[in-house]
Legacy VTK file of the C-alpha trace (Angstrom):
# vtk DataFile Version 3.0
C-alpha trace
ASCII
DATASET POLYDATA
POINTS 80 float
138.023 66.302 125.344
141.474 66.682 127.163
139.751 67.034 130.812
137.131 64.623 132.110
133.680 65.799 132.959
133.234 66.416 136.877
130.319 63.904 137.309
130.022 64.625 140.704
131.259 67.054 143.809
131.064 63.809 146.363
132.461 60.563 146.149
130.458 57.583 145.259
130.094 55.078 148.026
129.616 51.558 146.664
129.788 48.105 148.018
132.188 45.914 146.008
132.992 42.159 145.939
136.293 40.851 146.424
138.123 39.848 143.316
135.767 41.250 141.096
136.255 43.605 138.279
134.563 46.891 138.149
135.267 49.453 135.401
135.387 52.922 136.725
134.282 55.642 134.424
137.057 58.021 133.613
135.527 60.543 131.297
132.710 61.376 133.522
130.139 61.002 131.057
128.758 57.655 131.898
124.930 57.845 133.315
125.777 54.661 135.410
128.364 56.570 137.569
130.881 55.689 139.023
130.909 52.945 136.665
131.446 53.001 132.781
128.482 52.443 130.346
130.495 53.060 127.165
129.946 56.708 126.657
133.563 57.417 126.353
133.980 56.080 122.999
135.611 58.507 120.836
136.772 60.712 123.738
140.079 59.785 124.128
139.556 58.475 127.479
139.273 54.660 128.774
137.513 53.302 131.806
139.865 51.963 134.697
139.816 48.420 136.030
139.700 48.113 139.519
139.627 44.765 141.324
139.300 45.200 144.983
141.134 42.686 147.428
138.586 42.733 150.101
135.017 43.047 149.841
133.343 46.391 151.658
132.397 49.790 150.905
134.551 51.927 149.060
134.438 55.829 148.032
135.121 55.797 144.453
136.017 59.345 143.097
133.103 61.077 141.067
135.118 64.318 140.180
137.395 62.440 137.904
140.216 64.172 139.476
141.573 62.175 142.346
145.531 61.296 142.397
144.354 57.784 143.659
141.886 56.877 140.779
139.718 55.307 141.036
139.114 56.062 144.756
138.447 59.305 146.432
141.420 61.387 147.753
139.572 64.747 148.582
140.358 66.564 145.064
136.619 67.419 144.715
136.891 69.770 147.637
139.521 71.852 145.953
137.807 72.092 142.570
136.802 75.517 141.434
LINES 1 81
80 0 1 2 3 4 5 6 7 8 9 10 11 12 13 14 15 16 17 18 19 20 21 22 23 24 25 26 27 28 29 30 31 32 33 34 35 36 37 38 39 40 41 42 43 44 45 46 47 48 49 50 51 52 53 54 55 56 57 58 59 60 61 62 63 64 65 66 67 68 69 70 71 72 73 74 75 76 77 78 79
């Protein structure tokens, strides 16, 4: 697998705690989107650790093609 699976065409709004580590799914196969559930094993993908500095709402990329991973940059709007 060389390209991630598009898990969604809209970002996932999540409330995150400051200083806590979160593992964002990079492969798109997790059943616990936008977070990793270990499904990537053997795919060549690895989850991305994200530790927000501030608590609050974040929009995490679900299409897996953002240039600002794990945050959404609107790339989902341009996918075929």
